[in-house]
LOTORKOL-434451 format. One record per residue (C-alpha): residue in one letter; x, y, z. Coordinates in steps of 0.5 Angstrom, whole numbers, plus 500, padded with zeros to 3 digits. Example, Ala and Ser with C-alpha at 12.3 -4.5 7.8 and 13.67 -1.06 7.14 Angstrom:
BEGIN
A525491516/S527498514/
END
This chain:
BEGIN
M508451532/N510452525/R516449522/I520452517/E523448511/R530451509/V530452501/S535455497/R533460491/R535455486/G531449490/F525453491/L525454483/G526447482/S522444487/V515447486/F514443480/S515435478/A518432472/G514433466/A511439468/L510445464/V513451467/L513458464/A513465466/G511472463/R514474457/V517480460/L522476464/Q524471459/L530474458/H533471464/A530464462/E535459465/T534451467/S534450474/S532443475/K534437470/S527434472/V524440468/T525441461/F523448460/Q523453467/P525460466/N523465472/V517461474/Y510464475/L506458472/G506450472/I502445470/E503438473/P502431470/T496430475/G493436472/K494441478/V496448476/I501451480/I501459480/V507463484/A504469487/H510474487/R507479491/S505479498/E499478501/M496483507/G489482506/T489486499/G487480495/N494479491/R495472492/T488471489/S487477484/L494476481/P493468480/M486469477/L489473471/V494467469/A488462470/D483466466/E488466460/L490459461/D482457462/A484453468/D479450473/W480454479/K479448483/M485445480/V489451482/T495451487/V498458489/E505458492/Q508464495/A515466491/I521468495/G525474493/D528474487/P529479481/R527474476/Y519475478/G520483476/S518488482/Q516485488/N514491492/T507490494/D506498495/G503504492/S497500489/H500498483/S500490483/V495489478/R496495474/E503493473/F502486472/F496485469/D498484462/V505480464/L501475468/R495474462/E501473457/A504468462/G497464462/A496465454/S503462453/G501456457/R494455453/V497456446/M503451448/L497446451/I493447444/Q500445440/A501439444/A494436443/A494438436/Q501434435/R498428438/W492428434/K496430428/V491436426/A492443425/P492447432/T487452429/E482446429/C483446437/E481450443/T481450450/A475449454/L475448462/H482445463/T481441457/V483442450/V478440445/H479438437/R472442434/P471437428/S471431432/G470433439/R476429442/R478432448/L485432452/A486434460/Y491439461/G495434465/E495429460/L499434455/A503437460/A509433459/A509434451/A507442452/S514442456/K518441450/L515446446/P518453445/V515459448/P510462443/K512469441/K507475444/E504475437/D502468437/A499468444/P493473443/L490475449/K482473450/A477478449/R474481455/S467478453/A471471454/W474472461/R472467465/Y474469472/V476477471/G471481473/K468476477/D467475485/M472471488/H474470495/L481470498/Y485464496/D487463503/L480464507/A479457509/D486457512/I486464515/C479462518/T481456521/G488458524/K492454519/A495460515/I502462517/Y504469519/G511472521/M510471528/D508463526/A515462523/H520457527/I526453526/D530449531/G535452535/M533459534/V533464540/Y529470541/A531477541/S528484543/V531491541/E532497546/H532502541/P534509542/P528513544/V530519539/L532518532/G540518531/G541517538/K547512541/V548508547/K553512552/S553506557/C549500558/D549496565/D545489563/K547486570/E539486572/A537484565/L542478565/K538475572/V532474568/A530467567/G531465560/V536471558/H542469555/Q546475553/T545482550/I548485544/P549492542/I547494535/D551499531/P547506530/F545507522/K549512518/P545517515/P540517512/P537512516/A533508510/F532501512/Q538500516/P537498524/L536504528/G541501533/G541500541/V542494545/A538487543/V536482549/I537475547/A533470550/D529463550/N523466548/T519473547/W517474554/S524473557/A527478552/F521483553/Q522482561/G530483560/R529489556/K526492562/K532491566/L537494562/N540501564/I542505558/V544512558/W543515551/D546520547/S540523544/G543526538/P541532533/N534531534/A533531542/E530538542/Y525536537/D518538540/S512537535/T508542538/Q513547537/Y514544530/K507545528/D508552529/E514552525/L510549519/R504553519/S509560519/T512557513/A506555510/R504563510/K510565506/S512564499/G515557497/H517553491/V512554485/I510547482/R504549478/N502556475/E497558471/G494565469/N496570474/V494569481/D498575484/E494580479/A487576480/F488577488/A490584487/K483585483/A479581488/G474584492/Q474578497/A479573499/I478567503/E484564507/A484558511/E489553514/Y489546515/Y494541519/V495533519/P499530524/L504525524/L501518523/A503511525/H501505521/A500500527/P498494523/M495488528/E501484527/P508488529/E514487526/V517480526/A523476522/V527470523/A534470520/D539464519/V546466517/R551460515/D556459511/G556466508/K549466506/V542468510/T535465510/I530469512/W522468514/T518474515/C512478514/T514483508/Q511487503/N518487499/P522481499/Q527484494/A528490499/V530485504/Q535482500/A538489499/I539491506/V541485509/S546484503/A549491505/Q549490512/L552483512/S557485506/I554479502/P552478495/K544479494/E543472491/N546469498/V540472501/I534468501/C527471503/H521467504/V515471505/T509469510/L502472510/L502479513/G498481519/G497488516/G502492513/F499499510/G506501508/R510499514/K512492512/S515495506/K521498510/P525492512/D529495518/Y527489523/V529484518/A536487518/E536487525/A535479525/A540478520/V545482524/L544479530/S544472527/K551473524/K554475531/L551469535/G552464529/R545461530/P538463528/V535469531/K527471531/V527479532/V520480535/W517488536/S512489541/R506494540/E510499543/D516498538/D512499532/I509505534/K515509537/F520507532/G516507526/Y516510519/F511516520/N506519515/A509526514/V506532519/A503537514/A501544514/M497547508/Y495554507/M489556502/K487562499/A482564494/A479570491/V472569489/S466572485/E460575487/K457568486/G463565490/R466562485/P474562485/E477567480/A484565483/W486560488/L493559491/Q495553495/R501552499/S503545503/V509544508/F511537510/P518534511/P520530505/I520522505/P527523501/S530526508/T529518510/F532515504/D536519500/D538526503/V538527510/N538535508/A532535504/V527540506/Y522540500/G517535497/D519531492/A515530485/G512524487/H509526493/L507533491/G503529485/Q499526490/G493531490/W497537490/T500538483/D494535480/V489539483/P483538478/F479544479/D478549473/I480555475/S484560471/N489563476/L492557480/R498557483/V501551487/E507551492/N511547497/G515550503/P521547506/A521543512/R526539516/S525532518/H526529525/V523522525/R523517520/I518519514/G515513510/W509512506/L503510509/R496508506/S495513501/V501517503/A501525502/N494524499/I491524506/Y493531508/H493534501/G486531500/F484533506/A486541505/V483541498/Q476538499/S475541506/F477548503/A472547497/D467545502/E468551506/L468556500/A461553498/H458554505/R461561505/A457562498/G451559501/R451554495/D450547495/P457543496/L455538491/E453543486/Y459547488/L464541487/L462540480/E463547478/L470547481/I471540477/G468544471/R468542464/D470535462/R478535460/V485532461/L489536465/D495539462/L501538467/K507538461/N510544465/T510541472/S514535475/Y508530475/T510523476/N503520475/Y504514480/G510512475/A504510470/S504513463/Y500520462/D498518456/V495511458/Y493514465/P491522464/V488526470/D481526466/T476530470/A470527466/R471521470/L472525477/R465528475/R462522474/V463519480/T461525484/Q455525480/M454518481/V455518489/A450523490/E445519486/K446513490/A446517497/Q440521495/W444527496/G439533497/K433528499/R436527505/K437533509/S442536514/G439537520/H440539528/R447535529/T446531523/G450532517/F452530510/G459531507/I462530500/A469529497/A472527491/H479525489/R484522484/S489518487/F493512485/L490513478/T483511481/Y477516481/V473516488/A467520491/T465519498/I459522502/V459521509/E453522514/V454523521/E450524527/V453529533/T450528540/D449534545/Q455531548/G460531542/Q460524540/V460523533/H457517530/I457515522/P450512520/R452511513/V458512508/D457511500/T463511496/V463510488/V470508485/D472508478/A478504478/G478502471/T478494469/I477491476/V479484477/N476482483/P470486485/D469483491/L476484494/T475491491/R469493495/A473490501/Q479494500/F474501500/E470498506/G477497509/A479504507/V473507511/V475504517/F482506516/G480513515/T476513521/S482511525/V486517522/A481522522/R478521529/T484519533/G490519529/E496523532/I503522533/T507527538/A514528540/T517531546/K525532547/G525528540/A522522543/I515519541/N510520546/Q505515544/S506507545/N500503545/F493503543/N491507549/N494513547/Y494511539/P487508539/V484505532/A477505531/R473501535/I467497532/N462502535/E466508532/V466506525/P460507520/R454502521/Q453502513/T458502508/N456502501/V461501495/Y459502488/L464500482/V464504476/D463499470/S469501466/T474498460/A479503462/P486500464/P486497471/A488502477/G489502484/V484500489/G488499496/E489506498/P484511494/G479510499/V482514504/P483521502/P476523500/F473519506/I477523511/A475530508/A467528507/F467526514/C470533516/N465536512/A459532514/I461534521/F461542519/A454541516/A452538523/T455542528/G457549524/T464547527/R469547521/I475541522/R481544520/D486540524/L486533525/P485529529/V477530530/G477527537/K481534539/Q476538537/K470541541/L463539538/V459541543/
END
């Protein structure tokens, strides 16, 4: 059993380093510098410290859920510092705004902190050089760093970092211009393969996940939630539940006030000595529910509503040329409709949190992607200042976006306050699937007027999906927001003179939230599938046709659209079709497109998509048996993510994206009847088994000096589209509705 130590925010910042340590932070955060321990002379918001022993401590402020953040981000600091990686210890940060954003979501951790963390390492390097120069009474320009050492070039004298830490800690942090970053050619770690920092602990069972958290005196809680979003308890008979051995009591949790955001869903919590007793007690509860306004929600009927809306004119979000005139003149118009259902995250580790409320403060241990969101929702629920919420972050057994939504943590805090003792809330697999924040269901309508050669002269696309803001900002929102429309829809990259992109209204009946790749899943599926469909209708090679659609090398002009570009500067990260073309050509070369032909029930599919500022092209090979079983012998993916910090972990992310995409495409589907989710576990919401995923996945990384972009999510969308395109090539059956498993391929 892992014992968890109670540490305050102030205590955490002050206890990581010993007296005489050099401690510094990224320049962006130095505006809030303060000394938090008398034993350390210089201690602004800590990212980096060097102990007198020579040990380098780097604080990881983002969460680790298999993406490699606890390795790649510290690599940036260590490289600029010229630290010996064997001497580096990584400490996980608690939630604290002084670290900057800690939201490990949206594939932006490296991109957002690439320069900040390098500057932290460079500042440390300069301060160590200055300390050595003072000791030797020489000019700093005569000194340089080697591995974990400062060297005086003329004399060859050397001082280890540990010997200089105390003296360096007394020096002022240099200005940005006085701490130049290394040239790319001098990088020691960045761009090199590095295995996960936590790999040994993970493989030997020493790593601490959310479920491992334990503090003395805690009780366990399991919550029976309203089966329909917005439902309330009419009555609850807990007599039989209280008879279960180990059950202490039941406690009601108030329903949320719309919009739900990160609030607890409400319901009845069973408090017990252990998880098993809490789960068994829940089964004995006799609750009568008022199902509320979503009781009539039926996903089959809703699908028909979305499709009907998608056939009607919607809000125009991008318009080029004159689409209506082009369609009127066209000799042939081709239409297609695509559909993607609700999707659940289903991480291997369901939601879990420990909360201890005492003396107006709360200390939390949990598997979260966003400890600052934990602070915010717990602060609001308990009516205490955010700074009185201490959130310790464990490793995450998967997240995919679900664990950036801390409703389960808020439950633990609310229950701890009511009980006056520590509480561990544990969600079951059934809770995770039935009461998640689902990736939006979407219906897409596509229409193209084509020339004699099959090239589009006019292109219309319309997407209809319940918007994420309906969960977080405005419960009455029905149109998509710019951020999610910009995920593969507003920024369709094709060179078509007459182009119109639209969005139709859809009302939400469940909690909608971001899931790995988010709107790119359904938008990429529709756009890339339709492109492939047009190619086959024209009797054209899909690769040749796709390259023709991408067209000439150019930067898309999106000035007249509401395009958020994943929160990045468009000047730095434009939509560059040359990069999309390049990965498309490269993947064709790597996969030997054209040499390996589609045949009887064997097919190849291709798709290319930009998401999270990264360009990806994928070719999927499938074999479909006469009984309709689909096998995936091989997948080839080419990735242009700009500057890549850790190639090994990047390749792993794209290998994982293929597995994730296989689950989504094959079997991913959440449905509802009378407002309640029908799926409950892996028996009816299966994830791909080892015999269902690709036998061979090849990931090729483009060598690039462009700024770093996302790697956690961009691999999913092109895989799903390429997979479905390959099935058509093998069988002649066009997949327009997901999941594939519901289609007849015999």
